[in-house]
C-alpha positions as CSV (number, residue, x, y, z in Angstrom):
1,M,16.0,-237.2,104.7
2,A,17.6,-240.5,103.8
3,N,21.1,-240.9,102.6
4,T,21.3,-242.4,99.1
5,I,24.1,-243.4,96.7
6,Q,23.9,-244.3,93.1
7,V,25.2,-247.7,92.1
8,L,26.2,-247.6,88.5
9,E,26.3,-250.5,86.1
10,L,28.2,-250.6,82.8
11,V,25.7,-250.1,80.0
12,D,25.7,-248.6,76.5
13,E,23.5,-245.7,75.4
14,A,20.6,-248.0,74.9
15,G,20.8,-249.4,78.4
16,N,22.3,-252.7,77.4
17,R,24.9,-254.2,79.7
18,I,28.5,-254.2,78.3
19,D,31.9,-255.3,79.6
20,F,34.2,-252.6,78.3
21,V,34.1,-248.9,77.3
22,C,36.7,-246.2,77.0
23,K,36.5,-242.4,76.3
24,R,38.6,-239.3,76.4
25,I,38.1,-237.2,79.6
26,E,37.6,-234.2,77.4
27,T,34.6,-235.8,75.8
28,L,33.0,-236.5,79.2
29,F,33.7,-232.9,80.3
30,D,32.1,-231.5,77.2
31,Q,29.1,-233.8,77.3
32,N,28.3,-232.9,80.9
33,D,29.3,-229.2,80.8
34,G,32.0,-229.9,83.4
35,I,32.6,-232.9,85.7
36,T,31.0,-232.4,89.1
37,D,30.3,-236.0,90.3
38,E,28.0,-236.8,93.1
39,P,29.4,-239.6,95.3
40,H,28.6,-243.0,93.6
41,R,29.9,-246.5,93.3
42,H,30.3,-248.9,90.4
43,N,30.0,-252.6,90.0
44,Y,33.0,-252.4,87.6
45,F,36.6,-251.2,87.4
46,T,37.5,-247.7,86.4
47,I,40.9,-246.3,85.3
48,I,41.4,-242.6,84.9
49,L,44.6,-241.5,83.3
50,V,45.0,-237.7,83.7
51,K,47.4,-235.9,81.3
52,D,46.4,-232.4,82.4
53,G,43.9,-231.6,85.1
54,S,43.0,-230.1,88.4
55,G,40.3,-230.6,91.1
56,T,39.5,-233.2,93.7
57,H,39.0,-236.9,93.6
58,T,37.3,-238.3,96.7
59,I,37.7,-242.1,97.2
60,D,36.2,-243.8,100.3
61,F,36.1,-240.6,102.3
62,K,39.6,-239.5,101.5
63,N,40.2,-236.4,99.3
64,F,43.0,-236.4,96.7
65,E,44.2,-233.6,94.5
66,I,43.9,-234.2,90.8
67,N,47.3,-233.4,89.2
68,N,48.9,-233.7,85.8
69,S,50.3,-237.1,84.8
70,S,48.4,-239.1,87.4
71,L,46.7,-242.5,87.4
72,H,43.5,-243.2,89.3
73,V,42.2,-246.7,89.8
74,I,38.7,-247.2,91.3
75,Y,37.7,-250.7,92.2
76,P,34.1,-252.2,92.3
77,G,32.3,-251.1,95.4
78,Q,34.5,-248.0,96.2
79,V,32.6,-244.8,96.8
80,H,34.1,-241.9,94.9
81,S,33.5,-238.6,93.2
82,F,35.7,-236.9,90.6
83,V,35.3,-233.1,90.4
84,T,37.3,-231.0,88.0
85,P,36.3,-227.4,87.3
86,D,38.6,-226.9,84.3
87,R,38.6,-228.9,81.1
88,P,41.1,-231.8,81.7
89,S,42.8,-234.1,79.2
90,G,43.2,-237.8,79.5
91,W,41.4,-241.1,79.2
92,V,38.8,-243.1,81.1
93,F,38.5,-246.9,80.9
94,N,35.6,-248.9,82.4
95,F,35.5,-252.7,82.4
96,T,33.8,-255.5,84.3
97,S,35.2,-258.6,86.0
98,S,33.6,-260.5,83.2
99,F,35.9,-258.7,80.7
100,L,39.0,-259.6,82.8
101,A,37.9,-263.3,83.0
102,S,37.2,-263.5,79.2
103,Q,40.7,-262.1,78.5
104,Q,42.3,-264.4,81.2
105,I,43.5,-261.4,83.2
106,N,43.9,-262.6,86.8
107,N,42.2,-260.3,89.4
108,D,45.4,-260.7,91.5
109,L,47.3,-258.6,88.8
110,V,44.6,-255.9,89.1
111,N,44.7,-255.9,92.8
112,K,48.5,-255.6,92.9
113,V,48.3,-251.9,92.1
114,Y,47.3,-251.3,95.7
115,L,48.2,-254.7,97.2
116,Y,50.6,-253.0,99.7
117,N,48.0,-250.4,100.8
118,S,45.5,-250.6,103.6
119,Y,41.8,-250.9,102.8
120,G,40.3,-247.8,101.2
121,D,43.7,-246.3,100.7
122,T,43.9,-245.9,96.9
123,P,45.6,-242.6,96.2
124,P,46.4,-241.5,92.6
125,L,49.8,-242.7,91.3
126,H,52.0,-239.8,90.1
127,I,53.9,-240.6,87.0
128,N,57.2,-239.0,85.8
129,N,57.5,-237.8,82.2
130,D,59.3,-240.9,80.8
131,Q,56.8,-243.3,82.4
132,F,53.9,-241.2,81.3
133,I,54.9,-241.6,77.7
134,V,54.4,-245.4,78.0
135,F,51.0,-245.0,79.7
136,E,49.9,-242.5,77.1
137,Q,50.9,-244.7,74.2
138,L,49.0,-247.7,75.8
139,A,45.9,-245.5,76.4
140,Q,45.9,-244.3,72.9
141,Q,46.2,-247.8,71.5
142,I,43.3,-248.9,73.6
143,I,41.2,-246.0,72.3
144,D,42.2,-246.8,68.7
145,Y,41.4,-250.5,69.0
146,Y,38.1,-249.8,70.8
147,Q,37.0,-247.6,67.9
148,K,37.8,-250.3,65.3
149,E,35.8,-253.3,64.2
150,N,37.9,-256.3,63.5
151,E,38.1,-260.0,64.4
152,Y,40.7,-259.5,67.1
153,K,39.4,-256.4,68.7
154,L,38.7,-257.9,72.2
155,D,42.0,-259.8,72.2
156,A,43.9,-256.6,71.4
157,L,42.0,-254.7,74.2
158,G,42.7,-257.5,76.6
159,A,46.4,-257.6,75.9
160,L,46.7,-253.8,76.2
161,V,44.7,-253.6,79.4
162,K,46.9,-256.4,80.9
163,L,50.0,-254.5,79.9
164,F,48.6,-251.4,81.4
165,F,48.1,-253.1,84.7
166,I,51.5,-254.7,84.6
167,N,53.0,-251.2,84.2
168,S,50.7,-249.8,86.9
169,A,51.7,-252.5,89.5
170,N,55.4,-251.9,88.8
171,L,54.8,-248.1,89.1
172,S,53.0,-248.6,92.5
173,C,55.8,-250.8,93.7
174,N,58.4,-248.2,92.8
175,I,56.5,-245.3,94.3
176,Y,56.0,-246.9,97.7
177,Q,59.4,-248.6,97.5
178,N,57.9,-252.0,98.2
179,K,59.9,-254.9,97.0
180,P,57.9,-258.1,96.7
181,P,59.8,-261.0,98.3
182,N,61.7,-263.4,96.1
183,N,59.8,-266.3,97.6
184,L,56.6,-266.5,95.6
185,V,54.9,-268.4,98.4
186,E,55.4,-265.4,100.7
187,N,54.4,-263.0,98.0
188,N,51.2,-264.9,97.5
189,L,50.5,-264.9,101.3
190,L,49.6,-261.2,101.3
191,I,47.3,-261.8,98.3
192,R,45.6,-264.8,99.9
193,F,45.3,-263.0,103.2
194,K,43.6,-259.9,101.8
195,K,41.3,-262.1,99.6
196,L,40.2,-264.0,102.8
197,V,39.6,-260.7,104.6
198,D,37.5,-259.4,101.8
199,Q,35.3,-262.5,102.0
200,L,35.1,-263.0,105.7
201,Y,35.6,-259.6,107.5
202,S,32.0,-259.6,108.6
203,K,32.3,-263.0,110.3
204,E,35.9,-263.5,111.4
205,H,37.7,-260.7,113.2
206,K,40.6,-262.6,114.8
207,V,44.1,-263.1,113.2
208,A,44.2,-266.6,114.5
209,Y,41.4,-267.7,112.2
210,Y,43.2,-266.3,109.1
211,S,46.6,-267.6,110.1
212,N,45.1,-271.1,110.6
213,E,43.5,-270.9,107.1
214,L,46.8,-269.8,105.7
215,S,48.8,-272.5,107.6
216,V,51.1,-270.0,109.4
217,T,51.3,-268.8,112.9
218,S,49.4,-265.6,114.0
219,D,52.7,-264.0,115.0
220,Y,54.3,-264.7,111.6
221,L,51.2,-263.4,109.7
222,N,51.2,-260.2,111.8
223,K,54.9,-259.6,111.3
224,Y,54.9,-260.5,107.6
225,V,51.9,-258.4,106.7
226,K,53.4,-255.4,108.6
227,S,56.7,-255.8,106.7
228,Q,54.8,-255.4,103.4
229,T,52.1,-252.9,104.2
230,G,53.3,-251.0,107.3
231,K,50.3,-252.4,109.3
232,S,49.8,-255.7,111.1
233,A,47.3,-258.3,110.0
234,K,45.1,-257.3,112.9
235,E,45.2,-253.7,111.8
236,L,44.2,-254.5,108.2
237,I,41.2,-256.6,109.4
238,Q,40.2,-253.6,111.6
239,D,40.6,-251.2,108.6
240,K,38.4,-253.3,106.4
241,I,35.6,-253.5,109.1
242,L,35.9,-249.8,109.6
243,L,35.7,-248.9,105.9
244,E,32.6,-251.1,105.4
245,A,31.0,-249.6,108.5
246,K,31.5,-246.0,107.1
247,R,30.1,-247.0,103.8
248,S,27.0,-248.5,105.3
249,L,26.5,-245.6,107.7
250,I,26.7,-243.0,105.0
251,F,25.0,-244.7,102.1
252,S,22.3,-246.9,103.7
253,N,19.5,-246.6,106.2
254,I,20.6,-249.5,108.3
255,S,20.3,-249.0,112.0
256,N,23.3,-249.1,114.3
257,K,22.0,-252.3,115.9
258,E,21.6,-254.1,112.5
259,L,25.0,-252.9,111.3
260,S,26.8,-254.1,114.4
261,Y,25.4,-257.7,113.9
262,Q,26.0,-257.5,110.1
263,L,29.6,-256.7,110.8
264,G,30.0,-259.6,113.2
265,F,29.9,-257.9,116.6
266,D,28.1,-259.7,119.4
267,E,26.6,-256.5,120.9
268,P,25.9,-253.0,119.4
269,S,27.9,-251.5,122.2
270,H,31.0,-253.5,121.1
271,F,30.6,-252.0,117.6
272,S,30.1,-248.5,118.9
273,N,33.2,-248.8,121.1
274,F,35.2,-250.2,118.2
275,F,34.1,-247.4,115.9
276,K,34.7,-244.6,118.4
277,K,38.2,-246.0,119.2
278,F,39.3,-245.5,115.6
279,T,37.3,-242.4,114.6
280,Q,36.9,-240.5,117.9
281,T,33.2,-240.2,117.2
282,T,30.1,-242.3,117.5
283,P,28.5,-244.1,114.5
284,K,25.5,-241.8,114.9
285,N,27.6,-238.6,114.9
286,F,29.6,-239.8,111.9
287,K,26.5,-240.4,109.9
288,L,25.2,-236.9,110.8
289,E,28.5,-235.2,110.1
290,N,28.9,-236.9,106.7
291,A,25.3,-236.9,105.5
292,V,24.6,-237.1,101.8
293,Q,21.5,-235.2,100.7
294,S,19.0,-237.2,98.7
């Protein structure tokens, strides 16, 4: 039976496309008689701020425990499921790239929450009591403004969401003890590199291509990226290819041959060898072992 995955768009109860919505987690739990997500992906951003809760959040094939005072950020395209058996408390915010653009919120700010992580590595951020008070106040203000009708509603929501992401990016930096370099050119290098990889991973696999586009040497790019993320530029490119390969294997009916060419490999055997090197299994076996029932 074919693997399938639901791709969700942001719509209102009438099925009309919208750019922003927010709810209490308690409301979602009560409406659905519990939260037992099937794996799915969005074409929009999701923030889940958990005040009290338990269960498992699976994001791109990695399982994370749901804990009190935690922040979960899910990006468009990520495959995830959020399962909590007991009634949690907290907030859920969904918004599109169009919302960010209309409020002049740069995608780079949103991406900085996990800028220093590898592809697909987006664990929940754990928040101490003092920090959580700040996030809780912002979340409640977002809910309050969302429920009001006034002339500056969207402006208020945009300002609060931007402030939420500024605090989230700072929290991430502190948690992983990453210190962005003082030189803004260097700080932007990682952003520009990851943006290029997102766009070209299926065509360009070599560090030399990216270093040339970024006007630095391959050696410098490898060393700089590793100093910021713990992995070299080459390893991040490989991680991106591997993540997209896993997503396609599990959630599409594409053949191994088609996938290998789609990901920029000259021969299917080259793709199979690449995949087995990093997963210790073949693409076919990975698909069978992780099958999603339709």
